[in-house]
C-alpha atoms as one frame of an Amber mdcrd trajectory, in Angstrom:
protein
   1.533 -30.398  -9.941   0.425 -28.794  -6.653  -2.946 -27.894  -8.089  -3.445
 -31.383  -9.491  -3.174 -32.862  -5.990  -5.045 -30.049  -4.241  -2.229 -28.077
  -2.606  -2.875 -24.335  -2.440  -0.431 -21.959  -4.103   0.005 -19.697  -1.082
  -1.323 -18.497   2.229  -3.867 -16.225   0.530  -5.449 -19.234  -1.169  -5.989
 -20.777   2.257  -8.391 -17.905   2.983  -6.140 -15.827   5.237  -7.078 -12.139
   5.085  -4.263  -9.731   4.125  -4.833  -7.482   7.160  -4.854 -10.464   9.536
  -1.651 -11.752   7.918   0.080  -8.360   8.229  -0.990  -8.121  11.852   0.815
 -11.311  12.869   3.728 -11.250  10.405   6.280  -9.960  12.885   5.167 -12.440
  15.544   5.453 -15.325  13.044   9.030 -14.316  12.227   9.895 -14.005  15.921
   8.428 -17.442  16.567  10.427 -18.914  13.688  13.599 -17.350  15.100  12.876
 -18.934  18.486  12.161 -22.367  16.982  14.867 -24.800  17.990  15.192 -26.033
  14.396  16.229 -22.610  13.054  19.796 -22.775  14.432  20.391 -26.012  12.515
  19.862 -24.300   9.152  23.026 -24.129   7.073  22.530 -20.341   6.917  21.107
 -18.334   9.811  18.231 -16.145   8.591  17.513 -12.750  10.046  14.053 -11.877
  11.298  13.663  -9.577   8.287  14.541 -12.409   5.899  11.949 -14.638   7.530
   9.325 -11.905   7.131  10.291 -11.647   3.464   9.847 -15.412   3.028   6.430
 -15.234   4.660   5.424 -12.305   2.423   6.509 -14.213  -0.677   4.477 -17.217
   0.434   1.353 -15.098   0.888
């Protein structure tokens, strides 16, 4: 369905280079932890879990 409406399947498909992604991965997780919406999640993620989610979405 995503492809039929033009939504990419992951961050890689958006043209983000693997090295550039790896370089900012930790900072993205830290930023997500500091986001004021994160505490309202039913389950508090760790920074490592957020990095894992980002890796899976690459």
